[in-house]
All heavy atoms as TSV, in Angstrom:
chain	resi	resn	atom	element	x	y	z
A	1	MET	N	N	21.217	32.037	-19.556
A	1	MET	CA	C	19.863	31.620	-19.263
A	1	MET	C	C	19.129	32.814	-18.658
A	1	MET	O	O	19.595	33.441	-17.722
A	1	MET	CB	C	19.890	30.439	-18.276
A	1	MET	CG	C	18.534	29.879	-18.055
A	1	MET	SD	S	18.322	28.503	-16.900
A	1	MET	CE	C	19.747	27.523	-17.011
A	2	SER	N	N	17.966	33.089	-19.211
A	2	SER	CA	C	17.201	34.237	-18.726
A	2	SER	C	C	16.455	33.869	-17.438
A	2	SER	O	O	16.369	32.709	-17.050
A	2	SER	CB	C	16.205	34.698	-19.795
A	2	SER	OG	O	15.154	33.763	-19.911
A	3	GLU	N	N	15.905	34.875	-16.831
A	3	GLU	CA	C	15.171	34.674	-15.575
A	3	GLU	C	C	13.916	33.841	-15.807
A	3	GLU	O	O	13.558	32.996	-14.972
A	3	GLU	CB	C	14.814	36.033	-14.972
A	3	GLU	CG	C	14.208	35.932	-13.593
A	3	GLU	CD	C	13.938	37.298	-12.990
A	3	GLU	OE1	O	14.766	38.203	-13.146
A	3	GLU	OE2	O	12.878	37.436	-12.378
A	4	ASP	N	N	13.246	34.051	-16.941
A	4	ASP	CA	C	12.044	33.271	-17.252
A	4	ASP	C	C	12.377	31.792	-17.436
A	4	ASP	O	O	11.632	30.920	-16.970
A	4	ASP	CB	C	11.372	33.800	-18.519
A	4	ASP	CG	C	10.685	35.141	-18.294
A	4	ASP	OD1	O	10.370	35.454	-17.130
A	4	ASP	OD2	O	10.466	35.857	-19.288
A	5	GLU	N	N	13.487	31.512	-18.111
A	5	GLU	CA	C	13.894	30.119	-18.313
A	5	GLU	C	C	14.248	29.455	-16.983
A	5	GLU	O	O	13.921	28.283	-16.758
A	5	GLU	CB	C	15.085	30.044	-19.273
A	5	GLU	CG	C	14.730	30.384	-20.702
A	5	GLU	CD	C	15.952	30.451	-21.593
A	5	GLU	OE1	O	17.083	30.514	-21.053
A	5	GLU	OE2	O	15.786	30.452	-22.808
A	6	ALA	N	N	14.902	30.190	-16.115
A	6	ALA	CA	C	15.264	29.643	-14.799
A	6	ALA	C	C	14.008	29.352	-13.989
A	6	ALA	O	O	13.913	28.309	-13.324
A	6	ALA	CB	C	16.162	30.613	-14.048
A	7	ARG	N	N	13.041	30.267	-14.039
A	7	ARG	CA	C	11.791	30.064	-13.311
A	7	ARG	C	C	11.018	28.868	-13.878
A	7	ARG	O	O	10.469	28.060	-13.128
A	7	ARG	CB	C	10.933	31.324	-13.389
A	7	ARG	CG	C	10.118	31.527	-12.149
A	7	ARG	CD	C	9.353	32.831	-12.107
A	7	ARG	NE	N	10.149	33.975	-12.544
A	7	ARG	CZ	C	9.698	34.932	-13.365
A	7	ARG	NH1	N	8.464	34.890	-13.814
A	7	ARG	NH2	N	10.454	35.932	-13.727
A	8	GLU	N	N	11.007	28.752	-15.205
A	8	GLU	CA	C	10.316	27.632	-15.838
A	8	GLU	C	C	10.990	26.307	-15.490
A	8	GLU	O	O	10.325	25.308	-15.211
A	8	GLU	CB	C	10.297	27.806	-17.358
A	8	GLU	CG	C	9.507	26.734	-18.063
A	8	GLU	CD	C	9.454	26.951	-19.567
A	8	GLU	OE1	O	9.570	28.106	-20.013
A	8	GLU	OE2	O	9.309	25.948	-20.268
A	9	ARG	N	N	12.302	26.287	-15.480
A	9	ARG	CA	C	13.034	25.069	-15.120
A	9	ARG	C	C	12.736	24.683	-13.671
A	9	ARG	O	O	12.537	23.516	-13.359
A	9	ARG	CB	C	14.530	25.287	-15.314
A	9	ARG	CG	C	15.337	24.104	-14.834
A	9	ARG	CD	C	16.781	24.337	-15.038
A	9	ARG	NE	N	17.155	23.581	-16.222
A	9	ARG	CZ	C	18.358	23.518	-16.706
A	9	ARG	NH1	N	19.322	24.212	-16.151
A	9	ARG	NH2	N	18.627	22.782	-17.743
A	10	GLN	N	N	12.708	25.665	-12.778
A	10	GLN	CA	C	12.408	25.392	-11.373
A	10	GLN	C	C	10.993	24.847	-11.230
A	10	GLN	O	O	10.753	23.911	-10.470
A	10	GLN	CB	C	12.583	26.662	-10.545
A	10	GLN	CG	C	12.392	26.453	-9.063
A	10	GLN	CD	C	12.589	27.746	-8.277
A	10	GLN	OE1	O	12.648	28.829	-8.853
A	10	GLN	NE2	N	12.686	27.618	-6.973
A	11	HIS	N	N	10.052	25.419	-11.981
A	11	HIS	CA	C	8.664	24.948	-11.939
A	11	HIS	C	C	8.571	23.505	-12.444
A	11	HIS	O	O	7.884	22.677	-11.844
A	11	HIS	CB	C	7.769	25.866	-12.772
A	11	HIS	CG	C	6.349	25.413	-12.837
A	11	HIS	ND1	N	5.509	25.457	-11.741
A	11	HIS	CD2	C	5.615	24.879	-13.839
A	11	HIS	CE1	C	4.330	24.980	-12.073
A	11	HIS	NE2	N	4.367	24.621	-13.356
A	12	ARG	N	N	9.246	23.200	-13.551
A	12	ARG	CA	C	9.230	21.827	-14.084
A	12	ARG	C	C	9.832	20.848	-13.089
A	12	ARG	O	O	9.325	19.741	-12.921
A	12	ARG	CB	C	10.004	21.753	-15.399
A	12	ARG	CG	C	9.193	22.198	-16.584
A	12	ARG	CD	C	9.961	21.900	-17.826
A	12	ARG	NE	N	11.263	22.569	-17.738
A	12	ARG	CZ	C	11.955	23.022	-18.754
A	12	ARG	NH1	N	11.508	22.869	-19.970
A	12	ARG	NH2	N	13.111	23.624	-18.580
A	13	THR	N	N	10.905	21.248	-12.431
A	13	THR	CA	C	11.527	20.384	-11.434
A	13	THR	C	C	10.552	20.099	-10.292
A	13	THR	O	O	10.418	18.959	-9.839
A	13	THR	CB	C	12.805	21.033	-10.882
A	13	THR	OG1	O	13.703	21.267	-11.958
A	13	THR	CG2	C	13.472	20.149	-9.845
A	14	PHE	N	N	9.852	21.132	-9.835
A	14	PHE	CA	C	8.872	20.962	-8.765
A	14	PHE	C	C	7.738	20.036	-9.200
A	14	PHE	O	O	7.339	19.137	-8.450
A	14	PHE	CB	C	8.312	22.326	-8.339
A	14	PHE	CG	C	7.199	22.212	-7.344
A	14	PHE	CD1	C	7.470	21.916	-6.019
A	14	PHE	CD2	C	5.882	22.394	-7.739
A	14	PHE	CE1	C	6.441	21.792	-5.100
A	14	PHE	CE2	C	4.856	22.275	-6.827
A	14	PHE	CZ	C	5.122	21.975	-5.505
A	15	VAL	N	N	7.227	20.250	-10.411
A	15	VAL	CA	C	6.125	19.422	-10.917
A	15	VAL	C	C	6.586	17.972	-11.065
A	15	VAL	O	O	5.849	17.040	-10.715
A	15	VAL	CB	C	5.586	19.979	-12.249
A	15	VAL	CG1	C	4.624	19.009	-12.909
A	15	VAL	CG2	C	4.902	21.311	-12.023
A	16	ASN	N	N	7.792	17.759	-11.562
A	16	ASN	CA	C	8.318	16.396	-11.689
A	16	ASN	C	C	8.470	15.731	-10.326
A	16	ASN	O	O	8.161	14.546	-10.166
A	16	ASN	CB	C	9.655	16.400	-12.421
A	16	ASN	CG	C	9.502	16.700	-13.893
A	16	ASN	OD1	O	8.443	16.525	-14.462
A	16	ASN	ND2	N	10.574	17.169	-14.500
A	17	LEU	N	N	8.947	16.458	-9.350
A	17	LEU	CA	C	9.087	15.923	-8.001
A	17	LEU	C	C	7.722	15.581	-7.403
A	17	LEU	O	O	7.545	14.512	-6.801
A	17	LEU	CB	C	9.826	16.916	-7.107
A	17	LEU	CG	C	10.102	16.474	-5.678
A	17	LEU	CD1	C	10.974	15.226	-5.663
A	17	LEU	CD2	C	10.777	17.587	-4.912
A	18	ALA	N	N	6.761	16.461	-7.584
A	18	ALA	CA	C	5.410	16.199	-7.081
A	18	ALA	C	C	4.815	14.975	-7.766
A	18	ALA	O	O	4.155	14.145	-7.118
A	18	ALA	CB	C	4.518	17.423	-7.299
A	19	GLY	N	N	5.043	14.836	-9.061
A	19	GLY	CA	C	4.554	13.666	-9.790
A	19	GLY	C	C	5.196	12.387	-9.297
A	19	GLY	O	O	4.531	11.352	-9.148
A	20	ALA	N	N	6.499	12.419	-9.034
A	20	ALA	CA	C	7.201	11.238	-8.541
A	20	ALA	C	C	6.674	10.837	-7.165
A	20	ALA	O	O	6.494	9.646	-6.879
A	20	ALA	CB	C	8.701	11.502	-8.479
A	21	ILE	N	N	6.416	11.810	-6.318
A	21	ILE	CA	C	5.866	11.522	-4.989
A	21	ILE	C	C	4.470	10.923	-5.115
A	21	ILE	O	O	4.140	9.954	-4.410
A	21	ILE	CB	C	5.865	12.794	-4.113
A	21	ILE	CG1	C	7.301	13.172	-3.763
A	21	ILE	CG2	C	5.032	12.595	-2.861
A	21	ILE	CD1	C	7.451	14.509	-3.076
A	22	ALA	N	N	3.665	11.452	-6.032
A	22	ALA	CA	C	2.316	10.920	-6.227
A	22	ALA	C	C	2.368	9.474	-6.719
A	22	ALA	O	O	1.621	8.612	-6.241
A	22	ALA	CB	C	1.550	11.787	-7.226
A	23	VAL	N	N	3.257	9.182	-7.645
A	23	VAL	CA	C	3.398	7.811	-8.152
A	23	VAL	C	C	3.855	6.880	-7.031
A	23	VAL	O	O	3.356	5.751	-6.903
A	23	VAL	CB	C	4.381	7.772	-9.351
A	23	VAL	CG1	C	4.776	6.348	-9.694
A	23	VAL	CG2	C	3.769	8.473	-10.556
A	24	LEU	N	N	4.781	7.332	-6.208
A	24	LEU	CA	C	5.252	6.522	-5.082
A	24	LEU	C	C	4.116	6.226	-4.101
A	24	LEU	O	O	3.959	5.095	-3.640
A	24	LEU	CB	C	6.403	7.225	-4.369
A	24	LEU	CG	C	7.007	6.503	-3.185
A	24	LEU	CD1	C	7.641	5.182	-3.618
A	24	LEU	CD2	C	8.033	7.377	-2.501
A	25	LEU	N	N	3.316	7.233	-3.796
A	25	LEU	CA	C	2.191	7.021	-2.879
A	25	LEU	C	C	1.165	6.051	-3.456
A	25	LEU	O	O	0.624	5.197	-2.736
A	25	LEU	CB	C	1.528	8.349	-2.538
A	25	LEU	CG	C	2.342	9.285	-1.644
A	25	LEU	CD1	C	1.631	10.621	-1.488
A	25	LEU	CD2	C	2.599	8.659	-0.297
A	26	ILE	N	N	0.903	6.161	-4.755
A	26	ILE	CA	C	-0.037	5.237	-5.399
A	26	ILE	C	C	0.514	3.816	-5.374
A	26	ILE	O	O	-0.222	2.854	-5.118
A	26	ILE	CB	C	-0.351	5.702	-6.836
A	26	ILE	CG1	C	-1.185	6.978	-6.789
A	26	ILE	CG2	C	-1.075	4.620	-7.622
A	26	ILE	CD1	C	-1.364	7.658	-8.125
A	27	ALA	N	N	1.810	3.666	-5.614
A	27	ALA	CA	C	2.429	2.337	-5.585
A	27	ALA	C	C	2.348	1.735	-4.180
A	27	ALA	O	O	2.043	0.544	-4.028
A	27	ALA	CB	C	3.880	2.415	-6.056
A	28	LEU	N	N	2.598	2.537	-3.160
A	28	LEU	CA	C	2.508	2.041	-1.783
A	28	LEU	C	C	1.070	1.650	-1.436
A	28	LEU	O	O	0.847	0.625	-0.781
A	28	LEU	CB	C	3.026	3.093	-0.805
A	28	LEU	CG	C	4.531	3.323	-0.830
A	28	LEU	CD1	C	4.898	4.500	0.066
A	28	LEU	CD2	C	5.278	2.074	-0.411
A	29	ALA	N	N	0.109	2.446	-1.886
A	29	ALA	CA	C	-1.294	2.118	-1.640
A	29	ALA	C	C	-1.672	0.826	-2.358
A	29	ALA	O	O	-2.409	-0.005	-1.807
A	29	ALA	CB	C	-2.193	3.266	-2.096
A	30	ALA	N	N	-1.164	0.625	-3.562
A	30	ALA	CA	C	-1.451	-0.601	-4.305
A	30	ALA	C	C	-0.854	-1.812	-3.599
A	30	ALA	O	O	-1.502	-2.869	-3.510
A	30	ALA	CB	C	-0.914	-0.494	-5.732
A	31	LEU	N	N	0.352	-1.686	-3.079
A	31	LEU	CA	C	0.973	-2.791	-2.349
A	31	LEU	C	C	0.181	-3.127	-1.090
A	31	LEU	O	O	-0.037	-4.298	-0.777
A	31	LEU	CB	C	2.418	-2.453	-1.994
A	31	LEU	CG	C	3.404	-2.464	-3.156
A	31	LEU	CD1	C	4.765	-1.959	-2.684
A	31	LEU	CD2	C	3.519	-3.850	-3.745
A	32	TRP	N	N	-0.249	-2.099	-0.369
A	32	TRP	CA	C	-1.050	-2.328	0.824
A	32	TRP	C	C	-2.353	-3.036	0.452
A	32	TRP	O	O	-2.765	-3.993	1.125
A	32	TRP	CB	C	-1.351	-1.010	1.530
A	32	TRP	CG	C	-2.274	-1.185	2.694
A	32	TRP	CD1	C	-1.954	-1.571	3.952
A	32	TRP	CD2	C	-3.706	-1.030	2.672
A	32	TRP	NE1	N	-3.091	-1.653	4.724
A	32	TRP	CE2	C	-4.173	-1.325	3.969
A	32	TRP	CE3	C	-4.617	-0.661	1.690
A	32	TRP	CZ2	C	-5.529	-1.266	4.288
A	32	TRP	CZ3	C	-5.959	-0.609	2.016
A	32	TRP	CH2	C	-6.399	-0.912	3.311
A	33	LEU	N	N	-3.000	-2.586	-0.627
A	33	LEU	CA	C	-4.263	-3.184	-1.049
A	33	LEU	C	C	-4.065	-4.642	-1.455
A	33	LEU	O	O	-4.869	-5.509	-1.085
A	33	LEU	CB	C	-4.868	-2.394	-2.205
A	33	LEU	CG	C	-6.188	-2.909	-2.747
A	33	LEU	CD1	C	-7.258	-2.883	-1.671
A	33	LEU	CD2	C	-6.615	-2.099	-3.955
A	34	LEU	N	N	-3.002	-4.937	-2.177
A	34	LEU	CA	C	-2.734	-6.322	-2.578
A	34	LEU	C	C	-2.504	-7.219	-1.359
A	34	LEU	O	O	-2.992	-8.347	-1.307
A	34	LEU	CB	C	-1.534	-6.376	-3.519
A	34	LEU	CG	C	-1.786	-5.851	-4.931
A	34	LEU	CD1	C	-0.477	-5.791	-5.702
A	34	LEU	CD2	C	-2.806	-6.700	-5.650
A	35	ARG	N	N	-1.776	-6.701	-0.387
A	35	ARG	CA	C	-1.529	-7.489	0.832
A	35	ARG	C	C	-2.829	-7.723	1.609
A	35	ARG	O	O	-3.085	-8.819	2.099
A	35	ARG	CB	C	-0.520	-6.768	1.707
A	35	ARG	CG	C	-0.101	-7.568	2.886
A	35	ARG	CD	C	0.998	-6.900	3.636
A	35	ARG	NE	N	1.345	-7.720	4.767
A	35	ARG	CZ	C	2.491	-7.698	5.371
A	35	ARG	NH1	N	3.420	-6.898	4.955
A	35	ARG	NH2	N	2.722	-8.466	6.396
A	36	PHE	N	N	-3.656	-6.696	1.696
A	36	PHE	CA	C	-4.945	-6.818	2.377
A	36	PHE	C	C	-5.825	-7.849	1.678
A	36	PHE	O	O	-6.452	-8.689	2.330
A	36	PHE	CB	C	-5.645	-5.450	2.418
A	36	PHE	CG	C	-7.028	-5.502	2.976
A	36	PHE	CD1	C	-7.228	-5.588	4.340
A	36	PHE	CD2	C	-8.126	-5.473	2.137
A	36	PHE	CE1	C	-8.514	-5.646	4.867
A	36	PHE	CE2	C	-9.407	-5.527	2.650
A	36	PHE	CZ	C	-9.602	-5.614	4.018
A	37	LEU	N	N	-5.886	-7.800	0.351
A	37	LEU	CA	C	-6.699	-8.748	-0.403
A	37	LEU	C	C	-6.170	-10.178	-0.250
A	37	LEU	O	O	-6.953	-11.125	-0.157
A	37	LEU	CB	C	-6.751	-8.351	-1.876
A	37	LEU	CG	C	-7.538	-7.081	-2.184
A	37	LEU	CD1	C	-7.393	-6.706	-3.649
A	37	LEU	CD2	C	-8.996	-7.228	-1.810
A	38	GLU	N	N	-4.858	-10.340	-0.213
A	38	GLU	CA	C	-4.267	-11.666	-0.018
A	38	GLU	C	C	-4.633	-12.209	1.359
A	38	GLU	O	O	-5.010	-13.382	1.493
A	38	GLU	CB	C	-2.747	-11.596	-0.172
A	38	GLU	CG	C	-2.040	-12.886	0.088
A	38	GLU	CD	C	-2.297	-13.955	-0.963
A	38	GLU	OE1	O	-2.785	-13.607	-2.055
A	38	GLU	OE2	O	-2.023	-15.124	-0.686
A	39	ASP	N	N	-4.537	-11.386	2.381
A	39	ASP	CA	C	-4.915	-11.819	3.728
A	39	ASP	C	C	-6.402	-12.174	3.798
A	39	ASP	O	O	-6.781	-13.159	4.427
A	39	ASP	CB	C	-4.588	-10.745	4.759
A	39	ASP	CG	C	-3.096	-10.568	4.974
A	39	ASP	OD1	O	-2.316	-11.448	4.554
A	39	ASP	OD2	O	-2.706	-9.527	5.547
A	40	SER	N	N	-7.223	-11.377	3.137
A	40	SER	CA	C	-8.662	-11.653	3.114
A	40	SER	C	C	-8.952	-12.965	2.402
A	40	SER	O	O	-9.813	-13.746	2.829
A	40	SER	CB	C	-9.413	-10.519	2.424
A	40	SER	OG	O	-9.294	-9.332	3.153
A	41	ARG	N	N	-8.232	-13.228	1.313
A	41	ARG	CA	C	-8.423	-14.470	0.575
A	41	ARG	C	C	-8.033	-15.670	1.441
A	41	ARG	O	O	-8.742	-16.675	1.485
A	41	ARG	CB	C	-7.600	-14.482	-0.708
A	41	ARG	CG	C	-7.835	-15.738	-1.550
A	41	ARG	CD	C	-6.834	-15.862	-2.672
A	41	ARG	NE	N	-5.465	-15.960	-2.205
A	41	ARG	CZ	C	-4.910	-17.075	-1.691
A	41	ARG	NH1	N	-5.619	-18.169	-1.563
A	41	ARG	NH2	N	-3.651	-17.078	-1.303
A	42	LYS	N	N	-6.918	-15.554	2.157
A	42	LYS	CA	C	-6.489	-16.651	3.030
A	42	LYS	C	C	-7.522	-16.912	4.124
A	42	LYS	O	O	-7.835	-18.067	4.432
A	42	LYS	CB	C	-5.145	-16.326	3.671
A	42	LYS	CG	C	-3.986	-16.435	2.727
A	42	LYS	CD	C	-2.700	-16.073	3.450
A	42	LYS	CE	C	-1.510	-16.108	2.531
A	42	LYS	NZ	N	-0.269	-15.713	3.225
A	43	LEU	N	N	-8.056	-15.844	4.704
A	43	LEU	CA	C	-9.067	-15.990	5.745
A	43	LEU	C	C	-10.330	-16.637	5.179
A	43	LEU	O	O	-10.907	-17.543	5.783
A	43	LEU	CB	C	-9.384	-14.639	6.373
A	43	LEU	CG	C	-10.410	-14.627	7.488
A	43	LEU	CD1	C	-9.941	-15.476	8.665
A	43	LEU	CD2	C	-10.666	-13.198	7.939
A	44	GLN	N	N	-10.747	-16.194	4.011
A	44	GLN	CA	C	-11.943	-16.755	3.388
A	44	GLN	C	C	-11.734	-18.233	3.042
A	44	GLN	O	O	-12.631	-19.054	3.261
A	44	GLN	CB	C	-12.294	-15.975	2.129
A	44	GLN	CG	C	-13.598	-16.405	1.500
A	44	GLN	CD	C	-13.985	-15.532	0.332
A	44	GLN	OE1	O	-13.250	-14.624	-0.048
A	44	GLN	NE2	N	-15.132	-15.793	-0.242
A	45	ASP	N	N	-10.571	-18.586	2.525
A	45	ASP	CA	C	-10.278	-19.988	2.231
A	45	ASP	C	C	-10.327	-20.827	3.505
A	45	ASP	O	O	-10.831	-21.959	3.491
A	45	ASP	CB	C	-8.905	-20.130	1.573
A	45	ASP	CG	C	-8.871	-19.621	0.150
A	45	ASP	OD1	O	-9.956	-19.376	-0.433
A	45	ASP	OD2	O	-7.752	-19.444	-0.388
A	46	CYS	N	N	-9.817	-20.295	4.595
A	46	CYS	CA	C	-9.829	-21.004	5.869
A	46	CYS	C	C	-11.260	-21.234	6.336
A	46	CYS	O	O	-11.626	-22.341	6.746
A	46	CYS	CB	C	-9.040	-20.212	6.905
A	46	CYS	SG	S	-8.976	-20.978	8.533
A	47	ILE	N	N	-12.078	-20.213	6.243
A	47	ILE	CA	C	-13.472	-20.326	6.680
A	47	ILE	C	C	-14.221	-21.319	5.801
A	47	ILE	O	O	-14.991	-22.158	6.291
A	47	ILE	CB	C	-14.156	-18.945	6.669
A	47	ILE	CG1	C	-13.547	-18.069	7.760
A	47	ILE	CG2	C	-15.659	-19.074	6.845
A	47	ILE	CD1	C	-13.957	-16.618	7.701
A	48	GLU	N	N	-13.986	-21.265	4.495
A	48	GLU	CA	C	-14.661	-22.187	3.585
A	48	GLU	C	C	-14.227	-23.630	3.816
A	48	GLU	O	O	-14.976	-24.560	3.516
A	48	GLU	CB	C	-14.389	-21.786	2.134
A	48	GLU	CG	C	-15.123	-20.528	1.725
A	48	GLU	CD	C	-14.768	-20.077	0.318
A	48	GLU	OE1	O	-13.912	-20.705	-0.333
A	48	GLU	OE2	O	-15.357	-19.077	-0.129
A	49	ALA	N	N	-13.029	-23.828	4.350
A	49	ALA	CA	C	-12.557	-25.176	4.648
A	49	ALA	C	C	-13.188	-25.726	5.920
A	49	ALA	O	O	-12.977	-26.887	6.271
A	49	ALA	CB	C	-11.035	-25.185	4.773
A	50	GLY	N	N	-13.953	-24.899	6.632
A	50	GLY	CA	C	-14.655	-25.353	7.823
A	50	GLY	C	C	-13.845	-25.236	9.101
A	50	GLY	O	O	-14.269	-25.750	10.137
A	51	ARG	N	N	-12.731	-24.573	9.059
A	51	ARG	CA	C	-11.919	-24.418	10.274
A	51	ARG	C	C	-12.589	-23.425	11.208
A	51	ARG	O	O	-13.306	-22.536	10.786
A	51	ARG	CB	C	-10.515	-23.958	9.904
A	51	ARG	CG	C	-9.767	-24.987	9.082
A	51	ARG	CD	C	-8.355	-24.543	8.886
A	51	ARG	NE	N	-7.670	-24.407	10.148
A	51	ARG	CZ	C	-6.800	-25.284	10.645
A	51	ARG	NH1	N	-6.511	-26.362	9.960
A	51	ARG	NH2	N	-6.208	-25.076	11.794
A	52	ARG	N	N	-12.302	-23.567	12.492
A	52	ARG	CA	C	-12.898	-22.669	13.484
A	52	ARG	C	C	-11.874	-21.735	14.111
A	52	ARG	O	O	-12.239	-20.861	14.869
A	52	ARG	CB	C	-13.580	-23.480	14.574
A	52	ARG	CG	C	-14.751	-24.255	14.050
A	52	ARG	CD	C	-15.333	-25.116	15.118
A	52	ARG	NE	N	-16.390	-25.935	14.553
A	52	ARG	CZ	C	-17.574	-26.042	15.088
A	52	ARG	NH1	N	-17.845	-25.431	16.203
A	52	ARG	NH2	N	-18.483	-26.786	14.518
A	53	ASP	N	N	-10.616	-21.916	13.797
A	53	ASP	CA	C	-9.566	-21.087	14.396
A	53	ASP	C	C	-8.954	-20.115	13.387
A	53	ASP	O	O	-7.799	-19.737	13.509
A	53	ASP	CB	C	-8.482	-21.979	14.994
A	53	ASP	CG	C	-7.768	-22.810	13.940
A	53	ASP	OD1	O	-8.304	-22.954	12.822
A	53	ASP	OD2	O	-6.670	-23.308	14.235
A	54	CYS	N	N	-9.720	-19.714	12.402
A	54	CYS	CA	C	-9.181	-18.883	11.322
A	54	CYS	C	C	-8.676	-17.530	11.825
A	54	CYS	O	O	-7.610	-17.075	11.409
A	54	CYS	CB	C	-10.231	-18.671	10.244
A	54	CYS	SG	S	-10.704	-20.212	9.424
A	55	LEU	N	N	-9.413	-16.889	12.704
A	55	LEU	CA	C	-8.963	-15.588	13.199
A	55	LEU	C	C	-7.690	-15.735	14.014
A	55	LEU	O	O	-6.807	-14.880	13.949
A	55	LEU	CB	C	-10.049	-14.919	14.029
A	55	LEU	CG	C	-11.223	-14.363	13.239
A	55	LEU	CD1	C	-12.249	-13.756	14.191
A	55	LEU	CD2	C	-10.767	-13.327	12.234
A	56	GLN	N	N	-7.568	-16.800	14.769
A	56	GLN	CA	C	-6.358	-17.012	15.556
A	56	GLN	C	C	-5.171	-17.311	14.659
A	56	GLN	O	O	-4.052	-16.949	14.979
A	56	GLN	CB	C	-6.572	-18.152	16.543
A	56	GLN	CG	C	-7.574	-17.810	17.608
A	56	GLN	CD	C	-7.889	-19.009	18.482
A	56	GLN	OE1	O	-7.501	-20.114	18.180
A	56	GLN	NE2	N	-8.616	-18.768	19.562
A	57	ARG	N	N	-5.390	-17.949	13.531
A	57	ARG	CA	C	-4.295	-18.291	12.624
A	57	ARG	C	C	-3.782	-17.071	11.877
A	57	ARG	O	O	-2.600	-16.972	11.592
A	57	ARG	CB	C	-4.757	-19.333	11.609
A	57	ARG	CG	C	-5.026	-20.675	12.233
A	57	ARG	CD	C	-5.377	-21.685	11.213
A	57	ARG	NE	N	-4.238	-21.836	10.310
A	57	ARG	CZ	C	-4.277	-22.455	9.155
A	57	ARG	NH1	N	-5.399	-22.979	8.751
A	57	ARG	NH2	N	-3.218	-22.560	8.397
A	58	PHE	N	N	-4.667	-16.133	11.517
A	58	PHE	CA	C	-4.269	-15.034	10.652
A	58	PHE	C	C	-4.229	-13.672	11.328
A	58	PHE	O	O	-3.867	-12.686	10.708
A	58	PHE	CB	C	-5.188	-14.974	9.432
A	58	PHE	CG	C	-5.103	-16.211	8.583
A	58	PHE	CD1	C	-6.150	-17.103	8.529
A	58	PHE	CD2	C	-3.952	-16.496	7.882
A	58	PHE	CE1	C	-6.060	-18.248	7.759
A	58	PHE	CE2	C	-3.851	-17.643	7.112
A	58	PHE	CZ	C	-4.909	-18.517	7.050
A	59	ASP	N	N	-4.610	-13.607	12.592
A	59	ASP	CA	C	-4.548	-12.336	13.309
A	59	ASP	C	C	-3.807	-12.561	14.622
A	59	ASP	O	O	-4.368	-13.087	15.579
A	59	ASP	CB	C	-5.952	-11.799	13.579
A	59	ASP	CG	C	-5.934	-10.391	14.122
A	59	ASP	OD1	O	-4.827	-9.838	14.328
A	59	ASP	OD2	O	-7.019	-9.827	14.336
A	60	PRO	N	N	-2.526	-12.168	14.690
A	60	PRO	CA	C	-1.746	-12.430	15.898
A	60	PRO	C	C	-2.307	-11.776	17.150
A	60	PRO	O	O	-2.070	-12.234	18.259
A	60	PRO	CB	C	-0.369	-11.864	15.576
A	60	PRO	CG	C	-0.399	-11.375	14.208
A	60	PRO	CD	C	-1.787	-11.512	13.665
A	61	GLU	N	N	-3.083	-10.710	16.999
A	61	GLU	CA	C	-3.645	-10.040	18.177
A	61	GLU	C	C	-4.751	-10.868	18.805
A	61	GLU	O	O	-5.036	-10.732	19.987
A	61	GLU	CB	C	-4.167	-8.663	17.788
A	61	GLU	CG	C	-3.060	-7.704	17.385
A	61	GLU	CD	C	-3.592	-6.333	17.014
A	61	GLU	OE1	O	-4.798	-6.088	17.186
A	61	GLU	OE2	O	-2.787	-5.525	16.532
A	62	VAL	N	N	-5.398	-11.734	18.027
A	62	VAL	CA	C	-6.486	-12.566	18.544
A	62	VAL	C	C	-5.956	-13.872	19.104
A	62	VAL	O	O	-6.581	-14.502	19.939
A	62	VAL	CB	C	-7.516	-12.831	17.419
A	62	VAL	CG1	C	-8.640	-13.728	17.921
A	62	VAL	CG2	C	-8.083	-11.522	16.921
A	63	ALA	N	N	-4.775	-14.274	18.658
A	63	ALA	CA	C	-4.198	-15.559	19.096
A	63	ALA	C	C	-3.987	-15.557	20.599
A	63	ALA	O	O	-3.621	-14.553	21.191
A	63	ALA	CB	C	-2.884	-15.797	18.373
A	64	PRO	N	N	-4.201	-16.708	21.234
A	64	PRO	CA	C	-4.012	-16.773	22.686
A	64	PRO	C	C	-2.536	-16.609	23.050
A	64	PRO	O	O	-1.654	-17.074	22.340
A	64	PRO	CB	C	-4.512	-18.171	23.053
A	64	PRO	CG	C	-4.509	-18.948	21.775
A	64	PRO	CD	C	-4.653	-17.962	20.660
A	65	ARG	N	N	-2.291	-15.948	24.150
A	65	ARG	CA	C	-0.933	-15.732	24.645
A	65	ARG	C	C	-0.459	-16.979	25.367
A	65	ARG	O	O	-1.232	-17.627	26.070
A	65	ARG	CB	C	-0.872	-14.544	25.605
A	65	ARG	CG	C	-1.395	-13.263	25.022
A	65	ARG	CD	C	-0.338	-12.596	24.207
A	65	ARG	NE	N	-0.878	-11.327	23.706
A	65	ARG	CZ	C	-0.565	-10.844	22.544
A	65	ARG	NH1	N	0.260	-11.474	21.763
A	65	ARG	NH2	N	-1.063	-9.700	22.146
A	66	ARG	N	N	0.796	-17.298	25.243
A	66	ARG	CA	C	1.329	-18.474	25.935
A	66	ARG	C	C	2.255	-18.052	27.042
A	66	ARG	O	O	2.901	-17.114	27.060
A	66	ARG	CB	C	2.103	-19.354	24.969
A	66	ARG	CG	C	1.172	-19.979	23.967
A	66	ARG	CD	C	1.942	-20.871	23.037
A	66	ARG	NE	N	1.042	-21.300	22.002
A	66	ARG	CZ	C	1.243	-22.345	21.261
A	66	ARG	NH1	N	2.303	-23.075	21.432
A	66	ARG	NH2	N	0.406	-22.670	20.337
């Protein structure tokens, strides 16, 4: 294997690794977005049902301490 082939192989490996990391980050961002949208939908459904304790039900930081 020549030096050029070794350098090209190393470059391809780096590019493939960078691509895999980018895909992983996009997948994690998509999962976060889906979870956020699901929580927003639940909150909106609660509000539309006329409940008054929606923030306490879906946000543990707002819920009263016992």
